[in-house]
C-alpha positions in Angstrom: -116.1 35.8 -111.2 -116.0 39.5 -111.6 -113.2 42.1 -111.3 -113.8 44.7 -108.6 -112.0 47.3 -106.6 -108.6 46.0 -105.3 -110.0 46.5 -101.7 -112.4 43.6 -101.0 -115.6 44.5 -99.3 -116.8 43.0 -96.0 -117.9 39.4 -96.5 -116.1 38.9 -99.8 -113.8 35.9 -100.2 -110.5 36.6 -102.1 -109.7 33.7 -104.3 -107.0 34.8 -106.7 -105.1 37.8 -108.1 -104.6 38.5 -111.8 -102.5 41.1 -113.6 -104.1 44.1 -115.3 -102.4 43.4 -118.6 -105.4 44.3 -120.7 -103.4 46.9 -122.6 -100.8 44.3 -123.8 -101.0 43.5 -127.5 -100.9 40.3 -129.5 -97.7 40.5 -131.6 -98.8 37.8 -134.2 -96.1 35.3 -133.2 -96.8 31.5 -133.7 -98.5 30.4 -130.5 -98.2 26.9 -128.9 -95.1 26.0 -130.8 -92.8 25.4 -127.8 -93.4 23.0 -124.8 -91.7 22.8 -121.4 -88.7 20.7 -122.7 -88.2 22.9 -125.8 -88.4 26.1 -123.7 -85.9 24.7 -121.2 -83.5 23.6 -123.9 -83.6 27.1 -125.5 -82.8 28.7 -122.1 -79.8 26.3 -121.5 -78.6 26.9 -125.1 -78.6 30.7 -124.7 -76.4 30.4 -121.6 -73.9 28.2 -123.5 -72.7 26.2 -120.5 -69.7 24.6 -122.2 -68.5 27.8 -123.7 -69.0 29.7 -120.4 -67.0 27.0 -118.5 -64.0 27.0 -120.9 -63.7 30.7 -120.8 -64.5 31.3 -117.1 -62.9 28.5 -115.1 -59.5 30.0 -115.4 -60.4 33.6 -114.5 -62.5 32.5 -111.6 -59.7 30.4 -110.1 -57.3 33.3 -110.5 -59.7 35.4 -108.3 -60.9 32.9 -105.7 -58.7 29.8 -106.0 -60.2 26.6 -104.6 -63.4 28.4 -103.6 -64.6 28.4 -107.2 -67.6 26.0 -106.5 -68.6 28.3 -103.6 -68.6 31.4 -105.9 -70.6 29.5 -108.5 -73.2 28.8 -105.9 -73.1 32.5 -104.7 -73.7 33.6 -108.3 -76.6 31.2 -108.7 -78.5 32.5 -105.7 -79.3 36.0 -107.0 -80.1 34.5 -110.4 -82.6 32.1 -108.8 -84.2 35.0 -106.8 -84.6 37.0 -110.1 -86.0 33.9 -111.8 -88.8 33.9 -109.2 -89.6 37.5 -110.2 -89.7 36.5 -113.9 -92.0 33.6 -113.1 -94.5 35.7 -111.1 -94.5 38.6 -113.6 -95.0 36.2 -116.5 -98.1 34.6 -114.8 -99.6 38.1 -114.5 -98.5 39.6 -117.9 -97.2 36.9 -120.3 -95.7 39.3 -122.9 -92.6 38.7 -125.1 -91.3 42.1 -124.1 -90.6 40.6 -120.6 -88.2 43.1 -118.7 -89.3 46.0 -120.9 -93.0 45.4 -120.6 -93.0 44.6 -116.9 -90.8 47.5 -115.8 -93.0 49.9 -117.8 -96.1 48.6 -116.0 -94.3 48.9 -112.7 -92.2 52.1 -113.0 -93.4 53.9 -116.1 -92.2 54.3 -119.7 -88.8 55.9 -119.1 -87.4 53.3 -116.7 -89.0 50.6 -118.8 -87.4 51.9 -121.9 -83.9 52.0 -120.4 -84.5 48.5 -119.0 -85.3 47.3 -122.5 -82.2 49.0 -123.9 -80.0 47.3 -121.3 -81.3 43.9 -122.5 -80.9 44.8 -126.2 -77.3 46.2 -125.9 -76.2 43.3 -123.6 -77.5 40.8 -126.1 -75.7 42.6 -129.1 -72.4 42.4 -127.1 -72.9 38.8 -126.3 -73.8 37.9 -129.9 -70.7 39.5 -131.2 -68.6 37.6 -128.6 -70.2 34.3 -129.3 -69.7 34.7 -133.0 -66.0 35.4 -132.4 -65.6 32.4 -130.1 -67.4 30.1 -132.6 -65.0 31.3 -135.3 -61.9 30.7 -133.2 -63.0 27.2 -132.3 -64.0 26.5 -135.8 -60.4 27.0 -137.0 -59.0 25.3 -133.9 -61.1 22.2 -134.6 -60.1 22.2 -138.3 -56.5 22.4 -137.2 -57.0 19.4 -134.8 -58.8 17.3 -137.4 -56.3 18.0 -140.2 -53.2 18.0 -138.0 -52.2 21.2 -139.8 -51.2 24.2 -137.6 -51.5 26.5 -140.6 -55.2 25.9 -140.7 -55.6 26.7 -137.0 -53.5 29.8 -137.6 -56.1 31.2 -140.1 -58.0 32.5 -137.0 -55.1 34.9 -136.5 -55.7 36.5 -139.9 -58.0 39.4 -139.0 -59.8 39.6 -142.4 -60.4 35.8 -142.5 -61.6 35.8 -138.9 -64.1 38.7 -139.4 -65.4 37.2 -142.7 -66.0 33.8 -141.1 -67.5 35.5 -138.1 -70.0 37.3 -140.3 -70.9 34.0 -142.0 -71.7 32.5 -138.6 -73.9 35.5 -137.8 -75.7 35.2 -141.1 -76.5 31.5 -140.6 -77.7 32.1 -137.1 -79.8 35.0 -138.2 -81.4 32.9 -141.0 -82.3 30.0 -138.6 -83.9 32.5 -136.1 -85.7 34.2 -139.0 -87.5 30.9 -139.8 -89.2 30.9 -136.4 -89.4 28.8 -133.3 -89.9 25.4 -135.1 -86.5 25.7 -136.9 -84.9 27.0 -133.7 -86.2 24.2 -131.5 -85.0 21.4 -133.8 -81.5 22.7 -134.0 -81.2 23.2 -130.3 -82.2 19.7 -129.3 -79.2 18.3 -131.1 -76.6 21.0 -130.1 -77.6 21.1 -126.4 -77.8 17.3 -126.2 -74.3 17.1 -127.7 -72.6 19.6 -125.4 -74.2 18.2 -122.2 -73.3 14.6 -123.1 -69.6 15.5 -123.8 -69.5 17.5 -120.6 -70.7 14.5 -118.7 -68.0 12.3 -120.2 -65.3 15.0 -119.3 -66.5 15.1 -115.7 -66.4 11.3 -115.2 -63.0 10.9 -116.8 -61.5 13.8 -115.0 -62.6 12.4 -111.6 -61.4 8.9 -112.4 -58.0 10.1 -113.5 -57.7 12.5 -110.6 -58.4 9.7 -108.1 -55.8 7.6 -109.9 -53.2 10.3 -109.4 -52.2 10.6 -113.1 -51.4 14.3 -112.8 -49.0 15.7 -110.3 -51.2 18.6 -109.5 -54.3 16.5 -108.8 -56.2 17.2 -105.6 -58.5 15.2 -103.3 -62.1 16.4 -103.1 -62.9 18.7 -100.1 -66.1 20.2 -98.9 -64.2 23.3 -97.9 -64.3 24.3 -101.6 -68.0 25.2 -101.0 -67.1 27.7 -98.2 -67.5 31.3 -99.6 -66.0 32.8 -96.4 -62.6 31.1 -97.2 -62.1 33.6 -100.1 -59.1 35.8 -99.3 -60.8 39.2 -99.7 -64.2 40.7 -100.3 -62.8 42.3 -103.5 -61.7 38.9 -104.8 -65.1 37.5 -103.9 -67.1 40.2 -105.7 -64.8 39.8 -108.8 -65.5 36.1 -108.8 -69.2 36.7 -108.2 -69.4 39.0 -111.2 -67.9 36.3 -113.4 -70.3 33.7 -111.9 -73.4 35.9 -112.6 -72.3 36.2 -116.3 -72.2 32.4 -116.5 -75.9 32.3 -115.8 -77.0 35.1 -118.1 -79.5 34.0 -120.8 -81.9 31.7 -118.9 -84.6 34.4 -119.3 -84.8 33.5 -123.0 -87.4 31.0 -121.8 -89.6 33.9 -120.9 -89.2 35.9 -124.1 -90.8 33.0 -126.0 -93.8 33.0 -123.7 -96.3 34.1 -126.4 -95.1 31.1 -128.5 -95.2 28.6 -125.6 -97.9 26.1 -124.7 -99.4 27.4 -121.4 -97.8 30.8 -121.7 -98.6 31.8 -118.1 -97.1 28.7 -116.4 -94.7 26.9 -118.7 -92.0 29.6 -119.3 -91.5 30.2 -115.5 -91.1 26.4 -114.9 -88.8 26.1 -117.9 -86.5 28.9 -116.5 -86.3 27.2 -113.1 -85.5 23.8 -114.8 -82.8 25.4 -116.9 -81.3 27.0 -113.8 -81.1 23.6 -112.0 -79.4 22.0 -115.0 -76.9 24.8 -115.2 -75.9 24.9 -111.6 -75.5 21.2 -111.5 -73.3 21.2 -114.6 -71.2 24.1 -113.3 -70.6 22.6 -109.9 -69.8 19.1 -111.2 -67.4 20.5 -113.8 -65.7 22.9 -111.3 -65.1 20.1 -108.8 -63.9 17.6 -111.5 -61.5 20.2 -113.1 -60.0 21.2 -109.7 -59.5 17.5 -108.7 -57.7 16.8 -112.0 -55.7 20.0 -112.6 -55.5 21.7 -109.2 -55.2 25.5 -109.2 -51.6 25.9 -109.9 -50.3 28.5 -112.3 -48.1 26.2 -114.4 -49.0 23.6 -117.1 -52.6 22.4 -117.1 -53.2 24.0 -113.6 -56.4 26.1 -113.7 -54.6 29.1 -112.4 -52.2 29.2 -115.4 -52.8 32.7 -117.0 -51.6 31.4 -120.4 -54.5 29.0 -120.7 -57.2 30.9 -118.7 -59.2 32.0 -121.7 -59.7 28.4 -123.0 -59.3 25.8 -120.3 -60.9 23.0 -122.2 -58.4 23.4 -125.1 -55.6 22.6 -122.5 -57.5 19.8 -120.7 -59.1 18.0 -123.7 -56.2 15.6 -124.5 -54.9 15.0 -120.9 -58.4 14.2 -119.6 -60.2 12.6 -122.6 -57.4 11.4 -124.8 -56.6 12.3 -128.4 -59.7 10.8 -130.0 -62.3 11.8 -127.4 -60.5 15.1 -126.8 -61.7 16.3 -130.2 -65.3 15.9 -129.0 -64.6 18.6 -126.4 -63.5 21.0 -129.1 -66.7 20.1 -131.0 -68.8 20.6 -127.8 -67.4 24.1 -127.3 -68.0 25.0 -131.0 -71.6 23.6 -130.7 -72.1 25.5 -127.4 -71.1 28.8 -129.0 -73.0 28.2 -132.2 -76.2 27.1 -130.4 -76.1 30.1 -128.1 -75.3 32.4 -131.1 -78.5 31.2 -132.7 -80.8 31.3 -129.6 -79.5 34.6 -128.3 -81.2 36.3 -131.3 -84.5 35.3 -129.6 -84.6 37.8 -126.7 -83.2 40.8 -128.6 -85.6 40.3 -131.6 -88.6 39.8 -129.3 -87.7 42.7 -127.1 -87.3 45.0 -130.1 -90.6 43.6 -131.4 -92.4 44.4 -128.2 -90.9 47.9 -127.9 -92.0 48.6 -131.5 -95.5 47.1 -130.9 -95.9 49.5 -128.0 -94.6 52.5 -130.0 -91.3 52.8 -128.0 -89.4 52.1 -131.2 -90.2 52.7 -134.9 -93.3 50.6 -136.0 -91.5 48.8 -138.8 -89.7 46.5 -136.3 -93.2 45.1 -135.3 -93.6 43.3 -138.7 -94.1 39.6 -138.4 -93.2 37.3 -141.3 -96.4 36.0 -142.7 -95.1 32.4 -143.2 -92.7 31.8 -140.3 -94.6 34.0 -137.8 -91.3 35.4 -136.5 -90.2 39.0 -135.9 -88.3 39.0 -139.3 -87.2 42.6 -139.5 -86.2 42.8 -135.8 -84.2 39.6 -136.2 -82.4 40.8 -139.3 -81.7 44.2 -137.7 -80.1 42.4 -134.7 -77.9 40.3 -137.0 -76.8 43.4 -138.9 -76.1 45.3 -135.7 -74.1 42.4 -134.4 -72.0 42.0 -137.5 -71.3 45.7 -137.8 -70.4 46.0 -134.1 -68.0 43.1 -134.2 -66.3 44.1 -137.4 -65.8 47.7 -136.4 -64.6 46.8 -132.9 -62.2 44.2 -134.3 -60.6 46.5 -136.8 -60.7 49.5 -134.4 -58.9 47.9 -131.5 -58.7 44.5 -129.9 -58.5 46.3 -126.6 -61.9 48.0 -127.2 -63.5 44.7 -128.1 -62.2 43.1 -124.9 -63.3 46.0 -122.8 -66.7 46.0 -124.3 -67.1 42.4 -123.2 -65.9 43.3 -119.7 -68.6 46.0 -119.6 -71.3 43.3 -120.3 -71.7 42.5 -116.6 -72.8 46.0 -116.0 -75.7 45.7 -118.5 -76.8 42.3 -117.1 -77.0 43.5 -113.5 -78.7 46.7 -114.7 -81.7 45.2 -116.4 -82.0 42.1 -114.1 -82.1 44.3 -111.0 -84.8 46.6 -112.5 -86.9 43.6 -113.4 -86.5 42.2 -109.9 -87.6 45.4 -108.2 -90.4 45.8 -110.8 -91.8 42.5 -109.5 -91.9 43.6 -105.8 -93.5 46.9 -106.7 -96.0 45.5 -109.3 -97.3 43.1 -106.7 -97.0 45.4 -103.7 -100.8 45.4 -102.9 -101.0 41.6 -102.5 -97.9 40.9 -100.5 -99.9 40.5 -97.3 -102.4 38.1 -98.9 -100.3 35.0 -98.1 -96.8 33.9 -97.0 -96.1 32.5 -100.5 -96.9 35.9 -102.1 -94.8 37.8 -99.6 -91.8 35.6 -100.3 -92.0 34.9 -104.1 -93.4 38.2 -105.2 -91.8 40.5 -102.7 -88.9 39.3 -100.5 -87.0 37.0 -102.9 -87.2 39.4 -106.0 -86.3 42.4 -103.9 -83.4 40.6 -102.3 -82.1 39.5 -105.7 -82.4 43.1 -106.9 -80.4 44.4 -104.0 -77.6 41.9 -104.6 -77.4 42.7 -108.3 -77.5 46.4 -107.5 -74.6 46.0 -105.1 -72.6 44.1 -107.8 -73.5 46.8 -110.3 -72.2 49.6 -108.1 -69.1 47.6 -107.1 -68.4 46.8 -110.7 -68.9 50.5 -111.6 -66.3 51.5 -109.0 -63.8 48.9 -110.1 -64.3 49.9 -113.8 -63.0 53.4 -113.0 -59.5 51.8 -112.5 -57.7 51.5 -115.9 -56.3 48.2 -114.7 -59.8 46.7 -115.1 -60.1 44.9 -118.4 -57.4 45.5 -121.1 -55.6 48.1 -119.0 -56.3 51.0 -121.4 -57.7 54.3 -120.3 -59.1 57.7 -121.4 -57.9 60.7 -119.4 -57.0 58.4 -116.6 -60.4 56.7 -116.5 -60.7 53.0 -117.3 -61.9 52.2 -120.8 -64.3 49.6 -119.5 -66.0 52.4 -117.4 -66.2 54.7 -120.4 -67.7 52.0 -122.6 -70.2 50.7 -120.0 -71.5 54.1 -119.0 -71.3 55.3 -122.5 -73.5 52.6 -123.9 -76.1 53.4 -121.2 -75.9 57.1 -122.2 -76.4 56.2 -125.8 -79.6 54.4 -124.9 -80.7 57.5 -122.9 -80.1 59.8 -125.9 -82.0 57.4 -128.3 -84.9 57.4 -125.7 -85.0 61.2 -125.9 -85.3 61.0 -129.7 -88.1 58.5 -129.5 -89.8 60.6 -126.9 -90.2 63.3 -129.5 -91.3 60.8 -132.2 -93.7 58.8 -130.0 -95.0 61.0 -127.3 -98.0 58.7 -126.6 -95.9 55.9 -125.2 -93.9 58.2 -123.0 -97.1 59.8 -121.7 -98.2 56.3 -120.6 -101.1 56.2 -123.0 -100.0 52.9 -124.8 -98.7 50.7 -122.1 -100.0 51.8 -118.7 -98.5 51.6 -115.2 -100.6 49.1 -113.2 -100.8 46.7 -110.3 -102.6 43.4 -110.0 -106.4 43.7 -109.3 -108.1 41.4 -106.8 -110.6 38.9 -108.2 -113.4 38.0 -105.7 -116.3 35.7 -105.7 -119.8 37.3 -106.2 
């Protein structure tokens, strides 16, 4: 087998296509330390399914009512299409920089740099939110176990809350610092616990709903899966934005590709496996919760605005009883804590890759000699998360809430760029087979179009001060200011790095490329 010009000569038989990733660099991470199951578990853990459900069931019902299962499916489809893009790109260029590396090779250094920034800043926001949720549930669980409301009320003390939050961040940083072996062991236990408790909740909710133990209980209906039954397009897009957020994080499977057995095949398979587990868990939980509670705005109804931010705290005892109900609190805490720890993986490895390719200062490319992990990048992510959360908490609760609302903008931003990068990177081979046309071109491009549409619609909605906390600056919604402002901060940092590292931005370090045909002699 020899590499030749991409245009096969007469008489040649095309057998395969490989990526021109010869300029990618070995970062020094510990290879072959994660298998298919471990990679899938890490992807599921980063998404934090139990935490996502308790914080999103209520808001989604408030937007789309009984069509919540339909909206979950609608949010799953663009994520699945983007997952195909990640799988194909990983086969060609298995690099821990993922979105950053691939978009550089497809579109050049500037678009690639901004794509990497979108991933990094989205992850910092999520880390701070996860740490805050873990802290809140920690004190809520202590209050339940001790039967002392004063213990649960400690979460309302801003100083105590922030200090505890910083402690959670420090522990998560330390575990991630010790590399993939430590990470994998912790995740098996935490992910197994939350999925087991979630299964018990689903079964008990359905049984009690069919027994009619709650006045608001509903009979199951297939019409809940009809997206066209949503009252308005605006309500549908709002619910879709929430649904997309619920799937964010599965791509962590790909960021550990250089540490995975079978780095070209296993990460993509793990991502798809994680997606299947997630959509199954979400649909079953949505149906069970609607059957038990209904969508009313009173009591344990899912549409009650007073309980929308923490549905499981309201349903734990009615569905599972006093004893088993505590397990649901434990599951939410485990979900947030597990995700807090694994979410360090994509940000640390993206920063590592950006540094290795001279897009960031070279010091972030240092690998711990014993743990074979990006030590400095991991610590930097932990410090940034702690500072971000502490400053935002003491500055204004509204600012913190609006920053979280702006997260969806960042997610759609870098996922869409990655999806389009796949279609463009493989553009010369899309006519080689129907499979290549669909999985390397049509599906990724379609996923990119959907996410771009959600990005633009969210951008328009964010302009309205009513979006998020309701605060505004000169009549412009604070969520818009924060979302666009964070992207502009990345652009300014890129300009600074362009002066410090001109080689990368001239395309001399990581080159733009397309796959090259491989033909038989």
